VEXKE-245102 format. One line per field, with one value per residue (C-alpha): residue in three letters; x, y, z. Coordinates in steps of 0.05 Angstrom, whole numbers, plus 5000, padded with zeros to 4 digits. Layout:
resn	(ALA|...)
X	(X|...)
Y	(Y|...)
Z	(Z|...)
This chain:
resn	(MET|GLY|ALA|MET|THR|THR|ILE|VAL|GLU|LEU|LEU|ALA|ARG|GLY|ALA|ALA|ALA|ALA|PRO|ALA|LEU|ALA|ALA|PRO|GLY|ARG|THR|PRO|LEU|ARG|PHE|ASP|ALA|LEU|ARG|ALA|GLN|VAL|GLU|ALA|THR|VAL|GLU|ARG|LEU|ASN|GLY|ALA|GLY|ILE|GLY|ARG|ASN|ASP|ARG|VAL|GLY|ILE|VAL|LEU|PRO|ASN|GLY|PRO|GLU|MET|ALA|SER|ALA|PHE|LEU|ALA|ILE|ALA|ALA|GLY|ALA|THR|ALA|ALA|PRO|LEU|ASN|PRO|ALA|TYR|ARG|THR|ALA|GLU|PHE|GLU|PHE|TYR|LEU|SER|ASP|LEU|ASN|ALA|LYS|ALA|LEU|ILE|VAL|GLN|LYS|ASP|THR|GLU|THR|PRO|ALA|LEU|ALA|ILE|ALA|GLU|GLN|LEU|GLY|ILE|PRO|VAL|ILE|ALA|LEU|ALA|PRO|ARG|ALA|ASP|ALA|ALA|ALA|GLY|ARG|PHE|ASP|LEU|GLU|THR|GLU|GLY|GLY|ALA|PRO|ALA|ALA|ARG|GLY|GLY|ALA|ALA|GLU|PRO|GLY|ASP|ILE|ALA|LEU|VAL|LEU|HIS|THR|SER|GLY|THR|THR|SER|ARG|PRO|LYS|ILE|VAL|PRO|LEU|SER|GLN|ALA|ASN|VAL|CYS|ALA|SER|ALA|ARG|ASN|ILE|ALA|ALA|TRP|LEU|ALA|LEU|THR|PRO|ALA|ASP|ARG|CYS|LEU|ASN|ILE|MET|PRO|LEU|PHE|HIS|ILE|HIS|GLY|LEU|MET|ALA|ALA|VAL|LEU|ALA|SER|LEU|HIS|GLY|GLY|ALA|SER|VAL|ALA|CYS|SER|PRO|GLY|PHE|ASN|ALA|LEU|ARG|PHE|PHE|ALA|TRP|LEU|ASP|GLU|LEU|GLU|PRO|THR|TRP|TYR|SER|ALA|VAL|PRO|THR|MET|HIS|GLN|THR|ILE|LEU|ALA|ARG|ALA|GLY|ARG|ASN|ALA|GLU|ILE|ILE|ALA|ARG|ARG|PRO|LEU|ARG|LEU|ILE|ARG|SER|SER|SER|SER|SER|LEU|PRO|ALA|PRO|VAL|MET|ALA|GLU|LEU|GLU|GLU|THR|PHE|GLY|ALA|PRO|VAL|ILE|GLU|SER|TYR|GLY|MET|THR|GLU|ALA|SER|HIS|GLN|MET|THR|SER|ASN|PRO|LEU|PRO|PRO|LEU|PRO|ARG|LYS|PRO|GLY|SER|VAL|GLY|ILE|ALA|ALA|GLY|PRO|GLU|VAL|ALA|ILE|MET|ASP|GLN|ALA|GLY|ALA|LEU|ARG|ALA|PRO|GLY|GLN|GLU|GLY|GLU|VAL|VAL|ILE|ARG|GLY|ASN|ASN|VAL|THR|GLU|ALA|TYR|GLU|ASN|ASN|PRO|LYS|ALA|ASN|ALA|GLY|ALA|PHE|THR|GLY|GLY|TRP|PHE|ARG|THR|GLY|ASP|GLN|GLY|ILE|ILE|ASP|GLY|GLU|GLY|TYR|LEU|ARG|LEU|THR|GLY|ARG|LEU|LYS|GLU|ILE|ILE|ASN|ARG|GLY|GLY|GLU|LYS|ILE|SER|PRO|ARG|GLU|VAL|ASP|ASP|VAL|LEU|MET|THR|HIS|PRO|SER|VAL|ALA|GLN|ALA|VAL|ALA|PHE|ALA|VAL|PRO|HIS|ASP|LYS|LEU|GLY|GLU|ASP|VAL|ALA|ALA|ALA|ILE|VAL|LEU|ARG|GLU|GLY|ALA|GLU|ALA|THR|GLU|GLN|GLU|LEU|ARG|SER|PHE|ALA|SER|GLU|HIS|LEU|ALA|ASN|PHE|LYS|VAL|PRO|ARG|LYS|ILE|VAL|PHE|LEU|ASP|GLU|ILE|PRO|LYS|GLY|ALA|THR|GLY|LYS|LEU|GLN|ARG|ILE|GLY|LEU|ALA|ALA|LYS|LEU|GLY|LEU|GLY|GLY)
X	(0637|0649|0723|0774|0808|0852|0900|0860|0800|0839|0865|0794|0778|0810|0782|0798|0831|0860|0932|0966|1037|1082|1156|1206|1212|1152|1087|1042|1007|0934|0889|0868|0936|0960|0903|0919|0992|0976|0930|0978|1035|0998|0982|1051|1076|1022|1048|1118|1091|1081|1016|0983|1030|1091|1147|1181|1243|1248|1315|1297|1320|1271|1222|1154|1173|1186|1121|1082|1125|1108|1034|1030|1070|1027|0961|0971|1034|1079|1125|1192|1224|1294|1350|1388|1448|1455|1522|1529|1527|1457|1425|1444|1410|1342|1338|1343|1305|1244|1249|1242|1207|1236|1277|1260|1317|1327|1345|1419|1439|1488|1472|1507|1434|1443|1501|1460|1398|1437|1474|1405|1371|1320|1295|1312|1263|1288|1241|1255|1228|1193|1229|1191|1121|1083|1112|1119|1105|1150|1160|1173|1223|1197|1209|1147|1140|1087|1025|1017|0978|0944|0931|0890|0878|0897|0843|0842|0877|0932|1002|1012|1083|1139|1186|1241|1244|1311|1334|1383|1390|1372|1366|1311|1243|1195|1139|1080|1028|0963|0920|0871|0926|0953|0892|0868|0928|0916|0854|0873|0922|0881|0825|0869|0905|0835|0868|0830|0839|0865|0926|0992|1050|1120|1153|1226|1222|1259|1206|1239|1209|1143|1134|1145|1098|1042|1039|1060|1041|0984|0949|0954|0923|0865|0845|0847|0903|0971|1044|1100|1157|1229|1287|1310|1321|1365|1367|1401|1339|1279|1259|1264|1218|1170|1168|1157|1110|1068|1053|1006|1047|1107|1122|1193|1238|1268|1335|1308|1265|1331|1364|1313|1310|1381|1367|1299|1324|1352|1289|1236|1208|1192|1162|1115|1097|1080|1051|1038|0975|1013|1077|1082|1138|1141|1193|1231|1220|1219|1250|1201|1245|1248|1174|1166|1219|1185|1119|1146|1185|1128|1064|1036|1016|1068|1033|1078|1057|1081|1089|1123|1124|1087|1029|1030|1057|1014|0991|0981|0983|0976|0908|0903|0879|0838|0852|0915|0982|1017|1099|1140|1075|1063|0991|0923|0903|0896|0873|0883|0869|0927|0938|0990|1008|1049|1106|1053|1004|0955|0930|0949|0908|0924|0983|1020|1076|1090|1092|1056|1007|0964|0911|0875|0859|0925|0966|1007|0978|1047|1118|1131|1163|1181|1141|1192|1181|1106|1101|1140|1101|1034|0993|0911|0905|0946|1018|1071|1113|1175|1164|1155|1102|1049|0980|0955|0880|0870|0892|0957|1012|1089|1137|1191|1245|1249|1253|1314|1347|1337|1412|1419|1471|1485|1409|1391|1344|1356|1318|1362|1307|1302|1373|1370|1310|1349|1412|1369|1353|1421|1427|1489|1462|1434|1429|1435|1435|1446|1473|1501|1573|1598|1626|1661|1630|1560|1552|1530|1542|1516|1548|1520|1542|1526|1525|1534|1495|1535|1581|1563|1611|1607|1653|1643|1647|1591|1542|1551|1545|1480|1457|1462|1417|1361|1378|1394|1464|1466|1431|1484|1522|1594|1624|1606|1635|1625|1611|1605|1544|1513|1506|1443|1404|1383|1315|1351|1336|1394|1425|1428|1442|1512|1533|1591|1620|1614|1650|1703|1681|1697|1668)
Y	(7736|7674|7646|7696|7663|7723|7769|7834|7803|7782|7847|7877|7843|7887|7948|8016|8053|7990|7981|7924|7933|7957|7960|7983|8060|8070|8095|8031|8029|8022|7973|8029|8053|7986|7977|8041|8022|7953|7985|8040|7989|7941|7998|8015|7948|7940|8011|7975|7918|7864|7835|7768|7711|7747|7733|7792|7770|7807|7817|7863|7863|7837|7890|7925|7943|7870|7853|7901|7890|7820|7833|7886|7838|7780|7817|7833|7792|7734|7745|7707|7724|7714|7701|7767|7725|7684|7688|7706|7632|7626|7685|7667|7597|7624|7680|7645|7586|7634|7667|7727|7788|7837|7846|7889|7911|7969|8034|8049|7977|7931|7859|7810|7800|7866|7839|7778|7812|7853|7792|7756|7819|7825|7898|7922|7961|8008|8006|8068|8064|8121|8123|8181|8152|8093|8027|7992|8053|8050|8080|8042|8071|8042|8054|8052|7998|7969|7961|7889|7841|7821|7877|7886|7845|7773|7723|7656|7605|7654|7645|7688|7667|7614|7587|7537|7474|7473|7418|7384|7318|7346|7406|7453|7448|7507|7506|7551|7570|7600|7653|7608|7564|7619|7650|7580|7572|7639|7622|7556|7590|7650|7605|7553|7610|7647|7706|7774|7851|7848|7804|7830|7779|7797|7767|7745|7695|7713|7739|7699|7636|7607|7601|7679|7699|7655|7652|7715|7764|7731|7697|7764|7803|7750|7757|7836|7834|7867|7841|7878|7864|7861|7873|7802|7758|7786|7758|7820|7859|7813|7839|7905|7894|7856|7916|7970|7930|7892|7833|7776|7721|7702|7646|7622|7558|7517|7543|7615|7593|7563|7626|7672|7625|7636|7710|7706|7707|7775|7802|7777|7841|7852|7783|7797|7863|7839|7775|7733|7692|7637|7621|7580|7532|7504|7486|7430|7383|7422|7387|7368|7404|7465|7469|7457|7513|7562|7552|7556|7621|7661|7632|7617|7551|7529|7510|7462|7460|7425|7460|7454|7498|7450|7461|7538|7522|7493|7417|7398|7436|7427|7462|7519|7503|7473|7419|7380|7396|7334|7349|7315|7311|7361|7358|7345|7355|7435|7455|7402|7322|7287|7213|7158|7118|7056|7050|7015|7078|7049|7087|7059|7049|7092|7072|7046|7078|7104|7168|7228|7249|7310|7335|7405|7470|7500|7447|7459|7423|7408|7421|7466|7438|7372|7307|7258|7299|7303|7226|7208|7262|7248|7185|7182|7260|7253|7295|7253|7297|7253|7251|7186|7188|7153|7180|7162|7140|7218|7241|7272|7265|7246|7253|7197|7220|7244|7187|7215|7226|7157|7124|7057|7016|6955|6945|6966|7031|7090|7150|7206|7245|7189|7191|7275|7266|7218|7260|7322|7294|7296|7356|7380|7383|7443|7420|7353|7329|7253|7244|7195|7182|7134|7066|7022|6956|6982|7033|7083|7089|7138|7203|7262|7339|7368|7435|7436|7481|7545|7523|7450|7392|7328|7278|7236|7173|7199|7213|7148|7114|7155|7143|7068|7064|7089|7064|6996|6988|6995|7067|7095|7145|7117|7186|7249|7318|7377|7446|7518|7517|7466|7495|7519|7530|7604|7591|7569|7491|7451|7418|7342|7320|7337|7349|7291|7327|7394|7369|7331|7263|7206|7204)
Z	(6679|6634|6618|6597|6536|6520|6554|6540|6566|6628|6634|6639|6704|6747|6782|6744|6804|6838|6838|6782|6779|6838|6848|6906|6910|6856|6853|6832|6762|6762|6721|6675|6662|6653|6601|6564|6565|6533|6478|6459|6454|6408|6366|6362|6345|6290|6264|6263|6219|6284|6297|6318|6320|6301|6348|6391|6430|6496|6532|6592|6665|6716|6742|6732|6657|6638|6666|6627|6560|6571|6580|6521|6471|6488|6484|6407|6381|6410|6469|6469|6535|6538|6591|6594|6620|6555|6517|6448|6421|6464|6433|6360|6377|6405|6363|6298|6326|6349|6277|6315|6279|6322|6387|6448|6491|6540|6517|6524|6554|6525|6508|6461|6432|6394|6351|6336|6318|6269|6241|6230|6205|6261|6278|6344|6382|6451|6510|6548|6622|6650|6717|6743|6723|6757|6759|6690|6647|6583|6516|6452|6402|6332|6268|6219|6175|6134|6176|6213|6166|6230|6277|6340|6401|6396|6392|6436|6388|6374|6402|6465|6485|6467|6512|6503|6549|6586|6546|6591|6555|6481|6436|6474|6450|6428|6471|6435|6489|6469|6491|6521|6552|6590|6612|6630|6672|6708|6724|6757|6794|6818|6840|6877|6921|6929|6902|6913|6895|6974|6953|6929|6905|6914|6845|6860|6803|6735|6679|6624|6665|6667|6740|6747|6683|6707|6780|6800|6742|6701|6763|6801|6752|6737|6806|6803|6858|6845|6833|6860|6809|6844|6805|6814|6874|6926|6998|7023|7003|7009|7077|7062|7000|7041|7089|7037|6990|7038|6999|7021|6987|6945|6905|6896|6881|6938|6937|6941|7001|7035|7023|7055|7117|7125|7138|7175|7241|7237|7208|7259|7269|7196|7192|7249|7221|7151|7156|7099|7078|7044|7012|6947|6925|6857|6796|6836|6901|6967|7021|7078|7132|7092|7088|7166|7177|7127|7164|7231|7212|7179|7206|7136|7102|7052|6984|6943|6874|6814|6742|6676|6618|6573|6622|6625|6694|6744|6742|6819|6879|6954|6973|7025|7090|7118|7064|7089|7058|7053|7063|7003|6962|6903|6919|6879|6811|6806|6732|6689|6693|6724|6713|6722|6659|6649|6591|6545|6550|6602|6659|6726|6792|6853|6893|6827|6800|6732|6690|6705|6657|6639|6594|6596|6567|6597|6560|6496|6433|6409|6404|6348|6282|6327|6300|6334|6405|6391|6380|6439|6487|6471|6483|6471|6481|6546|6548|6579|6630|6636|6709|6748|6810|6845|6862|6928|6949|6962|6897|6922|6872|6901|6849|6851|6798|6726|6674|6646|6713|6737|6757|6721|6768|6732|6714|6789|6779|6831|6840|6859|6893|6944|6956|6966|7016|7057|7056|7073|7139|7163|7213|7180|7109|7078|7005|6980|6899|6881|6806|6768|6753|6697|6722|6677|6700|6718|6667|6726|6798|6851|6873|6915|6921|6989|7017|7091|7140|7161|7216|7212|7195|7170|7135|7071|7117|7162|7111|7077|7139|7158|7082|7092|7156|7110|7039|7006|6998|6921|6931|6979|6945|6933|6923|6962|6947|6987|6954|6974|6923|6877|6801|6786|6718|6698|6737|6804|6793|6812|6755|6762|6690|6671|6738|6742|6678|6710|6771|6737|6756|6711|6636)
């Protein structure tokens, strides 16, 4: 088979009777039934006047219906999944910024998105899950309209998915991803993880985020494999799902892996009974001690990957055995070309630090309606990621920081990630996030937020002197705060930018 460049082509790969979508307590949905569901939904949307490149906002809880609705909408229109936890003002910003042509919400559920849709004149389509049918079956309640101007299955250049960047420092930007972009990404991930129809991914990632949509859902289906859709991450139920759904792998962010490890001891029997082929980690840096503990606990290789929305997720990844996995590295190019560029736009040699840049058929062509952002983000056909890193002689990339997160202490530049890595090696520390705090003379200084391991103790003085054994004096946090939990974004990423303000420190 040649390269798949549309979602309809991608879904045609799976064997008719093979399971495609599964969920706790539900019969799996076969590939032939999923294809029928997608076709019927596209027809239904076309009848309501929604066709190719028309944007459909999706506000649905995590689960198999969210997965199948995403596939069906992206197959014939443009899917715009939104975080159901958004407040009224956020829905107002995103739905108007997207210029959504319709909004899909679960029938009989309350969401502030409904009032905003009414205010903006956006038609609402209710999705009714068929609870007694196979996982992911649903009915759409549409009202007839003028038939869609461009009906039928989307073509390779049509936009399958639009997402906003997380926008920690500026207004979120719209990232349009074409059918060809997302299919290239699914192919890259499926090939990299050697997915076959014997595999099943347990998805615990939110499906309004690129990580869950690409790595779990689309990559699995591209490989003819199945994806088990949980109702959202729940550490208390994770091991029961492992036992019931028998996945061969799961993908998560580091904070989730740490929560799973905290409960692994009392679930050793399930871990032994349901061995995993691999565990994948992405979306933020996985501390080396956590990687080692995961591998030891599950007896499976932990594959750390590096992704971002603009690349339809995966850019680099550590490889499967027998090739080496390097703790602290995000691996080698795993789809697009990856290089290091200096500020002037020249590519750098191995071992030299600079900005990570990428190019490839999974990378967005441009941000939407944002010439200023595009001018800064694209240089000579390369997309500038905003991340700083070094590629070693074997092609493995080590990220050294986010350019916008670099702490500028009186002209001395400090990568907060380096401070995190040192603090994480202290036996009492479960999580560490270094961040900038305002300083009247230096402009910025270094602080750190710490979550201690259960039952462990440590003082601020003790951690500062520990840090000073491994870091130059100017990098040692001047202030350390102990928290029960570090504030996270909607996707489980620790929020470094703006942390000082959130914690009421200076400024």
